[in-house]
LUMNU-443267 format. One line per field, with one value per atom (N, C-alpha, C, CB): residue number from 1; residue in three letters; chain; y, x, z. Coordinates in nm, 2 decimals. Last residue first. Glycine has a CB too. Layout:
marfi: NUM	...
tivo: ALA	...
loro: A	...
c2: Y	...
c1: X	...
c3: Z	...
//
This chain:
marfi: 73	73	73	73	72	72	72	72	71	71	71	71	70	70	70	70	69	69	69	69	68	68	68	68	67	67	67	67	66	66	66	66	65	65	65	65	64	64	64	64	63	63	63	63	62	62	62	62	61	61	61	61	60	60	60	60	59	59	59	59	58	58	58	58	57	57	57	57	56	56	56	56	55	55	55	55	54	54	54	54	53	53	53	53	52	52	52	52	51	51	51	51	50	50	50	50	49	49	49	49	48	48	48	48	47	47	47	47	46	46	46	46	45	45	45	45	44	44	44	44	43	43	43	43	42	42	42	42	41	41	41	41	40	40	40	40	39	39	39	39	38	38	38	38	37	37	37	37	36	36	36	36	35	35	35	35	34	34	34	34	33	33	33	33	32	32	32	32	31	31	31	31	30	30	30	30	29	29	29	29	28	28	28	28	27	27	27	27	26	26	26	26	25	25	25	25	24	24	24	24	23	23	23	23	22	22	22	22	21	21	21	21	20	20	20	20	19	19	19	19	18	18	18	18	17	17	17	17	16	16	16	16	15	15	15	15	14	14	14	14	13	13	13	13	12	12	12	12	11	11	11	11	10	10	10	10	9	9	9	9	8	8	8	8	7	7	7	7	6	6	6	6	5	5	5	5	4	4	4	4	3	3	3	3	2	2	2	2	1	1	1	1
tivo: UNK	UNK	UNK	UNK	UNK	UNK	UNK	UNK	UNK	UNK	UNK	UNK	UNK	UNK	UNK	UNK	UNK	UNK	UNK	UNK	UNK	UNK	UNK	UNK	UNK	UNK	UNK	UNK	UNK	UNK	UNK	UNK	UNK	UNK	UNK	UNK	UNK	UNK	UNK	UNK	UNK	UNK	UNK	UNK	UNK	UNK	UNK	UNK	UNK	UNK	UNK	UNK	UNK	UNK	UNK	UNK	UNK	UNK	UNK	UNK	UNK	UNK	UNK	UNK	UNK	UNK	UNK	UNK	UNK	UNK	UNK	UNK	UNK	UNK	UNK	UNK	UNK	UNK	UNK	UNK	UNK	UNK	UNK	UNK	UNK	UNK	UNK	UNK	UNK	UNK	UNK	UNK	UNK	UNK	UNK	UNK	UNK	UNK	UNK	UNK	UNK	UNK	UNK	UNK	UNK	UNK	UNK	UNK	UNK	UNK	UNK	UNK	UNK	UNK	UNK	UNK	UNK	UNK	UNK	UNK	UNK	UNK	UNK	UNK	UNK	UNK	UNK	UNK	UNK	UNK	UNK	UNK	UNK	UNK	UNK	UNK	UNK	UNK	UNK	UNK	UNK	UNK	UNK	UNK	UNK	UNK	UNK	UNK	UNK	UNK	UNK	UNK	UNK	UNK	UNK	UNK	UNK	UNK	UNK	UNK	UNK	UNK	UNK	UNK	UNK	UNK	UNK	UNK	UNK	UNK	UNK	UNK	UNK	UNK	UNK	UNK	UNK	UNK	UNK	UNK	UNK	UNK	UNK	UNK	UNK	UNK	UNK	UNK	UNK	UNK	UNK	UNK	UNK	UNK	UNK	UNK	UNK	UNK	UNK	UNK	UNK	UNK	UNK	UNK	UNK	UNK	UNK	UNK	UNK	UNK	UNK	UNK	UNK	UNK	UNK	UNK	UNK	UNK	UNK	UNK	UNK	UNK	UNK	UNK	UNK	UNK	UNK	UNK	UNK	UNK	UNK	UNK	UNK	UNK	UNK	UNK	UNK	UNK	UNK	UNK	UNK	UNK	UNK	UNK	UNK	UNK	UNK	UNK	UNK	UNK	UNK	UNK	UNK	UNK	UNK	UNK	UNK	UNK	UNK	UNK	UNK	UNK	UNK	UNK	UNK	UNK	UNK	UNK	UNK	UNK	UNK	UNK	UNK	UNK	UNK	UNK	UNK	UNK	UNK	UNK	UNK	UNK	UNK	UNK	UNK	UNK	UNK	UNK	UNK	UNK	UNK	UNK
loro: A	A	A	A	A	A	A	A	A	A	A	A	A	A	A	A	A	A	A	A	A	A	A	A	A	A	A	A	A	A	A	A	A	A	A	A	A	A	A	A	A	A	A	A	A	A	A	A	A	A	A	A	A	A	A	A	A	A	A	A	A	A	A	A	A	A	A	A	A	A	A	A	A	A	A	A	A	A	A	A	A	A	A	A	A	A	A	A	A	A	A	A	A	A	A	A	A	A	A	A	A	A	A	A	A	A	A	A	A	A	A	A	A	A	A	A	A	A	A	A	A	A	A	A	A	A	A	A	A	A	A	A	A	A	A	A	A	A	A	A	A	A	A	A	A	A	A	A	A	A	A	A	A	A	A	A	A	A	A	A	A	A	A	A	A	A	A	A	A	A	A	A	A	A	A	A	A	A	A	A	A	A	A	A	A	A	A	A	A	A	A	A	A	A	A	A	A	A	A	A	A	A	A	A	A	A	A	A	A	A	A	A	A	A	A	A	A	A	A	A	A	A	A	A	A	A	A	A	A	A	A	A	A	A	A	A	A	A	A	A	A	A	A	A	A	A	A	A	A	A	A	A	A	A	A	A	A	A	A	A	A	A	A	A	A	A	A	A	A	A	A	A	A	A	A	A	A	A	A	A	A	A	A	A	A	A	A	A	A	A	A	A
c2: 5.51	5.44	5.54	5.36	5.49	5.58	5.50	5.71	5.33	5.32	5.41	5.17	5.39	5.42	5.41	5.55	5.18	5.25	5.27	5.18	5.21	5.16	5.25	5.17	5.12	5.21	5.15	5.24	5.10	5.03	5.14	4.94	5.17	5.21	5.14	5.37	4.95	5.01	5.06	4.91	5.03	4.95	5.03	4.92	5.00	5.08	4.99	5.17	4.93	4.87	4.96	4.72	5.02	5.04	4.98	5.19	4.83	4.90	4.90	4.82	4.69	4.81	4.89	4.90	4.49	4.45	4.58	4.36	4.54	4.59	4.55	4.74	4.51	4.39	4.43	4.27	4.72	4.70	4.58	4.66	4.73	4.81	4.78	4.96	4.45	4.52	4.60	4.41	4.29	4.43	4.51	4.48	4.01	4.08	4.23	4.06	3.93	3.87	3.95	3.73	4.07	4.09	4.04	4.02	3.97	4.11	4.14	4.19	3.70	3.74	3.88	3.71	3.74	3.68	3.71	3.53	3.85	3.93	3.87	3.94	3.62	3.75	3.84	3.82	3.44	3.41	3.54	3.31	3.58	3.55	3.52	3.44	3.58	3.71	3.69	3.78	3.31	3.38	3.51	3.40	3.26	3.19	3.27	3.04	3.41	3.44	3.38	3.38	3.28	3.42	3.46	3.51	3.03	3.04	3.18	2.99	3.11	3.05	3.06	2.91	3.19	3.29	3.24	3.32	2.94	3.06	3.16	3.12	2.80	2.76	2.87	2.63	3.01	2.93	2.90	3.01	2.96	3.04	2.95	3.09	2.87	2.91	3.00	2.98	2.83	2.72	2.76	2.65	2.93	2.98	2.86	3.10	2.84	2.81	2.85	2.87	2.94	2.79	2.76	2.71	3.20	3.17	3.03	3.22	3.15	3.20	3.18	3.36	3.08	2.98	3.02	2.97	3.33	3.22	3.11	3.16	3.48	3.52	3.40	3.64	3.35	3.35	3.38	3.45	3.41	3.27	3.26	3.20	3.69	3.63	3.49	3.64	3.70	3.76	3.70	3.91	3.60	3.53	3.58	3.55	3.78	3.65	3.58	3.57	4.11	4.01	3.88	3.99	4.29	4.35	4.24	4.43	4.29	4.23	4.27	4.07	4.39	4.49	4.43	4.58	4.16	4.26	4.36	4.34	4.05	3.98	4.08	3.86	4.24	4.22	4.15	4.14	4.19	4.32	4.32	4.43	3.93	3.96	4.09	3.96	3.97	3.90	3.92	3.75	4.32	4.17	4.10	4.15	4.55	4.51	4.36	4.56
c1: 14.46	14.53	14.58	14.64	14.16	14.26	14.33	14.21	14.06	14.07	14.19	14.09	13.84	13.98	13.98	14.03	13.66	13.67	13.81	13.59	13.55	13.66	13.67	13.80	13.31	13.34	13.44	13.21	13.30	13.34	13.37	13.47	13.03	13.15	13.18	13.15	12.89	12.88	13.02	12.82	12.84	12.91	12.90	13.05	12.62	12.67	12.73	12.56	12.67	12.65	12.71	12.70	12.53	12.62	12.58	12.65	12.47	12.41	12.51	12.28	12.55	12.63	12.57	12.62	12.38	12.51	12.59	12.58	12.04	12.15	12.29	12.15	11.78	11.87	11.99	11.80	11.61	11.67	11.77	11.56	11.50	11.62	11.69	11.59	11.40	11.39	11.51	11.36	11.35	11.36	11.35	11.26	11.35	11.25	11.25	11.29	11.54	11.40	11.30	11.40	11.77	11.71	11.56	11.79	11.81	11.79	11.72	11.92	11.86	11.75	11.71	11.79	12.10	11.98	11.85	12.00	12.27	12.23	12.11	12.35	12.29	12.24	12.19	12.35	12.41	12.28	12.22	12.31	12.65	12.56	12.42	12.61	12.77	12.74	12.63	12.86	12.81	12.73	12.68	12.81	12.98	12.85	12.76	12.86	13.20	13.13	12.99	13.21	13.27	13.23	13.16	13.36	13.34	13.23	13.18	13.26	13.58	13.46	13.33	13.49	13.73	13.69	13.58	13.81	13.76	13.70	13.65	13.80	13.91	13.77	13.70	13.77	14.12	14.09	13.94	14.14	14.24	14.15	14.12	14.02	14.36	14.44	14.36	14.56	14.16	14.23	14.29	14.33	13.86	13.98	14.04	13.95	13.61	13.73	13.86	13.71	13.43	13.46	13.58	13.34	13.39	13.47	13.51	13.39	13.21	13.34	13.44	13.34	12.99	13.05	13.19	12.97	12.94	12.97	13.04	12.85	12.87	12.99	13.03	12.96	12.63	12.75	12.88	12.73	12.47	12.50	12.62	12.38	12.46	12.51	12.55	12.40	12.33	12.46	12.53	12.46	12.08	12.16	12.31	12.11	11.97	12.01	12.10	11.88	12.12	12.02	12.07	11.99	12.32	12.19	12.08	12.19	12.57	12.51	12.36	12.51	12.72	12.66	12.59	12.76	12.81	12.73	12.66	12.82	12.97	12.84	12.75	12.88	13.17	13.09	12.96	13.17	13.28	13.22	13.13	13.33	13.38	13.28	13.20	13.34	13.57	13.45	13.34	13.49	13.69	13.70	13.57	13.75	13.79	13.69	13.70	13.55
c3: 6.30	6.40	6.51	6.35	6.12	6.18	6.29	6.22	5.83	5.98	6.02	6.02	5.58	5.63	5.78	5.57	5.37	5.50	5.54	5.61	5.05	5.14	5.26	5.06	4.85	4.96	5.05	5.05	4.51	4.63	4.74	4.61	4.31	4.36	4.49	4.38	4.07	4.20	4.24	4.30	3.72	3.83	3.96	3.79	3.46	3.57	3.67	3.62	3.13	3.26	3.36	3.26	2.82	2.92	3.05	2.94	2.53	2.65	2.76	2.69	2.32	2.34	2.47	2.22	2.28	2.34	2.37	2.25	2.37	2.29	2.35	2.27	2.45	2.44	2.35	2.38	2.43	2.56	2.55	2.66	2.18	2.20	2.33	2.19	2.01	2.14	2.16	2.25	1.79	1.77	1.90	1.66	1.78	1.87	1.85	2.02	1.60	1.59	1.68	1.63	1.67	1.54	1.53	1.43	1.93	1.91	1.78	1.92	1.87	1.95	1.94	2.10	1.72	1.65	1.74	1.64	1.91	1.80	1.73	1.70	2.08	2.13	2.02	2.22	1.91	1.97	2.02	2.09	1.86	1.75	1.80	1.66	2.11	2.04	1.93	1.99	2.13	2.23	2.17	2.36	1.92	1.93	2.02	1.97	2.00	1.87	1.87	1.75	2.23	2.24	2.11	2.25	2.14	2.23	2.23	2.37	2.00	1.93	2.01	1.89	2.22	2.12	2.04	2.03	2.35	2.42	2.32	2.52	2.18	2.20	2.27	2.28	1.97	2.09	2.10	2.21	1.64	1.73	1.85	1.66	1.40	1.52	1.62	1.47	1.20	1.27	1.40	1.18	1.07	1.14	1.22	1.22	0.99	0.90	0.97	0.77	1.16	1.17	1.09	1.13	1.07	1.19	1.21	1.31	0.86	0.83	0.95	0.80	1.01	0.92	0.88	0.79	1.12	1.21	1.13	1.28	0.89	0.97	1.06	1.05	0.82	0.73	0.80	0.62	1.04	1.01	0.92	0.94	1.00	1.13	1.10	1.24	0.75	0.77	0.89	0.78	0.81	0.72	0.73	0.57	0.98	1.04	0.94	1.06	0.93	0.91	0.97	0.76	0.99	0.97	0.95	0.84	1.24	1.13	1.12	1.15	1.45	1.36	1.24	1.32	1.58	1.66	1.56	1.75	1.38	1.42	1.50	1.51	1.38	1.26	1.29	1.15	1.63	1.60	1.47	1.58	1.59	1.69	1.66	1.83	1.39	1.36	1.46	1.36	1.38	1.41	1.39	1.55	1.15	1.24	1.26	1.19
//
């Protein structure tokens, strides 16, 4: 399980903070990945503090179907 998944499933704020500290020790990680961890941690901390099931990172997102028109020639 990667660090981001561990942050998503963290049970407490202390665990989230510990995992972020662990991520800071990784040298060969891109800035984009570090931002992703921070974003996930911020989201998880909000979720833990509010206990709102609507703020689940696992919530599915429905996408619209593209209607493509076929032109007959």
